[in-house]
C-alpha positions, 0 to 999 in steps of 0.5 A, spaced: 870 255 168 871 263 171 873 267 164 880 264 160 886 267 159 888 267 152 893 261 151 897 265 147 900 269 153 902 263 156 907 261 151 911 268 151 917 271 155 924 268 157 926 264 164 932 265 167 936 258 169 937 256 176 940 249 180 936 242 180 938 242 187 933 248 188 928 247 184 928 239 188 927 243 194 921 247 193 917 242 189 917 238 196 915 243 198 909 245 194 907 238 195 907 239 202 904 245 202 898 242 197 897 236 202 895 241 207 892 246 203 897 251 205 895 256 200 899 261 204 906 258 201 904 260 194 901 266 196 908 268 199 913 266 193 907 270 189 908 276 191 915 277 190 914 277 183 911 281 178 906 280 175 904 273 178 899 269 176 896 263 178 891 258 173 887 253 174 883 249 169 885 255 164 881 260 170 885 266 172 884 265 179 887 272 183 884 269 191 888 262 192 884 262 198 879 259 192 883 255 189 886 247 190 891 250 193 887 250 199 885 244 199 887 238 202 890 233 197 894 228 200 898 225 195 898 216 194 904 218 189 907 224 187 913 225 182 916 232 179 920 234 174 926 240 173 927 244 168 933 247 169 934 252 163 928 255 164 927 255 172 921 251 172 918 244 175 912 240 174 909 236 178 904 230 178 899 228 184 895 222 185 891 222 191 886 216 191 885 214 196 882 220 200 875 221 200 875 226 195 880 223 190 885 227 185 889 227 179 893 233 177 899 236 174 902 243 176 907 247 172 910 252 176 915 258 173 920 260 179 923 267 179 930 266 179 935 270 183 940 274 178 945 271 179 941 264 178 943 261 184 937 261 188 929 262 188 926 269 190 919 268 187 913 264 182 912 268 177 906 263 174 902 257 176 899 253 171 895 247 174 891 242 171 886 239 176 882 233 175 876 229 179 870 226 177 867 227 171 873 229 168 876 226 161 877 218 163 878 220 170 880 214 175 885 215 180 885 209 182 886 206 176 892 212 175 895 210 181 895 202 180 898 203 172 903 208 175 905 203 180 909 198 174 912 204 171 920 205 172 922 213 172 929 212 174 934 218 172 936 216 166 945 215 166 949 221 164 951 217 157 945 216 156 941 222 156 938 226 150 938 233 149 932 237 151 931 238 144 931 231 142 926 230 148 921 235 147 921 233 139 917 227 142 912 230 145 911 236 138 911 229 134 905 227 139 901 233 137 903 235 130 901 228 128 893 230 131 893 234 126 897 232 120 896 223 118 903 224 114 907 226 120 908 218 121 907 214 127 910 217 133 917 212 135 914 209 142 917 202 145 913 195 144 912 196 153 908 197 155 904 199 149 900 204 152 898 211 154 895 213 161 890 217 159 885 219 164 886 213 168 885 208 163 890 205 159 889 207 151 893 201 148 897 200 142 898 194 136 905 191 138 909 191 132 916 188 133 920 193 138 915 199 137 907 200 139 904 203 134 898 207 137 891 209 133 890 217 132 886 223 130 888 226 124 885 232 123 886 236 130 890 242 130 893 243 138 897 249 138 900 255 145 904 248 146 907 250 153 913 245 155 917 243 162 923 239 160 927 235 164 934 231 161 936 227 167 929 224 167 928 223 160 921 228 160 917 232 157 911 236 159 906 239 154 901 243 157 896 246 152 889 247 150 885 241 147 880 243 142 874 239 142 875 235 148 868 237 152 863 235 147 858 241 150 864 246 148 864 246 141 871 248 139 874 251 146 880 249 148 880 244 155 885 244 159 891 238 158 898 236 160 901 230 157 908 228 161 912 224 157 918 219 159 922 218 153 928 213 152 932 212 147 930 216 142 922 213 143 916 214 148 916 209 153 909 212 158 906 217 158 900 220 162 895 225 160 890 229 165 884 233 162 879 238 165 872 238 162 866 243 163 860 238 163 861 232 167 862 226 163 865 231 158 858 231 154 860 224 152 856 220 157 859 213 159 864 210 155 866 204 153 873 202 151 874 194 151 881 195 148 883 200 153 882 195 160 
């Protein structure tokens, strides 16, 4: 990994709003560019914004030709969520069938025009790019599990506020460091989180799903993208202690949550490591298959 940017810097600053149709068109263009490895699309927009930053797996890259943006990554599936209030997006790409499989989450902060009606550039791209050797990586497993999920837009009358949606993401990570926080509200179906590429299953109790979670891990410096229409929040953070060879160094991580009716329905995680296997070798998870 390259020298890391302090994660505190990624949580600062206010962002202007921009229209959803504009964000949708831009994320579609990003996916098209990523498919063929056309990093110039991003380079052009980045040059239009002062202090543009590209961060991949917590490393700042000034030359985008050395980034994953320059690598053709053909999606077998992709989805994007769009945060109108922050003029931001997150795109999940699952590339399972190409010779070199990848799963990545990319957060983009777009620069809105002064009238907030269009986008003139990109302020920040933060990508978590995972492949063989990263935490529980299995692109085929990710693709297959994702295929059984339903992420339709939520009817307007049933949409929750961005604060209510973000609350579930925070609850999840607060619970990692405080057992008194209580179990995260989670639907009984399908009762797993898609972790790397495996289903980390919980225990069904009536209409709820209870997950076994750590109780002593503090996860600070969270960065959020919230989409009320999709009932989704993506939380980017540094996960301490994930790579056992790195001590408590924070590893690049993104958790994408789907929230329905005040409970988590789905959770997709991508986590990158420095050492292949994250320093723990082969893992046997009999309850996660």
